[in-house]
MARKE-8163 format. One record per residue (C-alpha): residue in one letter; x, y, z. Coordinates in steps of 0.5 Angstrom, whole numbers, plus 2048, in hexadecimal, padded with zeros to 3 digits. Example, Ala and Ser with C-alpha at 12.3 -4.5 7.8 and 13.67 -1.06 7.14 Angstrom:
MARKE-8163
a8197F7810s81B7FE80E
This chain:
MARKE-8163
x7807AD79Cx7847A8797x78B7AA795x78D7AA78Ex7927A578Cx7977A4787x79379F784x78D7A3784x7917A9781x7947A577Bx78D7A2779x78A7A9779x78F7AC775x78F7A7770x7877A7770x7887AF76Fx78D7AE769x78A7A8766x7847AD766x7887B3763x78A7AE75Dx7837AB75Cx7807B275Cx7867B5757x7857AF752x77D7B0752x77D7B7751x7817B674Bx77D7B1749x7767B474Ax7787BB748x77E7BC744x77E7B773Fx7767B873Dx7787BF73Dx77E7BE739x77A7BA734x7767C0732x77C7C4730x77F7C4729x7867C0729x78A7C6729x7877C8730x7877C1733x78F7C0731x7907C7735x78C7C573Bx7907BF73Bx7967C373Bx7947C7740x7917C2745x7957BC744x79C7BE747x7997C174Dx7957BB74Fx79B7B774Ex79F7BB752x79A7BA758x7987B3757x79E7AF756x7A17B175Dx79B7B1760x7997AA75Dx7A07A7760x79F7AA767x7987A8767x79A7A1765x7A07A176Ax79B7A4770x79679E76Ex79B79976Ex79D79C775x79679C777x795795775x79B792779x79979677Fx792795780x79278E77Cx78B78F779x78B78B773x78678F770x78B79476Fx78E790769x789793765x78B79A765x792798765x79279475Fx78D79875Bx79079F75Dx79779C75Cx796799755x7947A0753x79B7A2751x79D79B74Ex79779C74Ax7987A3748x79F7A1746x79E79B742x79779D73Ex7967A573Fx79D7A773Ex79E7A6737x7987AA735x79A7B073Ax7A17B0737x79D7B0730x7987B6732x79E7BA736x7A27BA72Fx79D7BC72Bx79C7C3728x7967C7728x7967C7720x7967BF720x7907BE726x78B7BB721x7907B5720x7907B4727x7887B5729x7877AD729x78D7AD72Ex78A7B2732x7847AE733x7887A7734x78C7AB73Ax7857AC73Dx7837A573Cx7897A3740x7887A8745x7817A5746x78479F748x7897A374Dx7827A6750x77F79F751x78679D754x7867A3759x77E7A275Bx77F79A75Cx78579D761x7817A2764x77B79C766x781798769x78379D76Dx77C79F76Fx77B798771x781797775x78079D779x77879B77Bx77979477B
């Protein structure tokens, strides 16, 4: 029977966390964004106002913790493939802060009566979010490759 080492535990936890991020972002891309496009602008904005604060409250601390965990896993295991999830997932925060945050602020400050004015911004947010999804999926692929190779 093989005993579980700290390195194995770190790598497994990092892989699991990267999978959570990839699944979370993929769900938004595959389900929420297409459904939101079919809604009138007022409902799109209401949907954004309801979901965004909850998603951000979960993902910000989760992403920071996962980045630290993946860095620790890389340090302990010395598996170079862990650079892929470290960079991909670790870049999500800065990507969001620099490229998505201005749109987030605009959408959160827009009142329901002005929803039609920001319909294009809601679609812009979706396109930028798609980039995050690809980043997370690349990170997951790297984490899986590291675990099996």
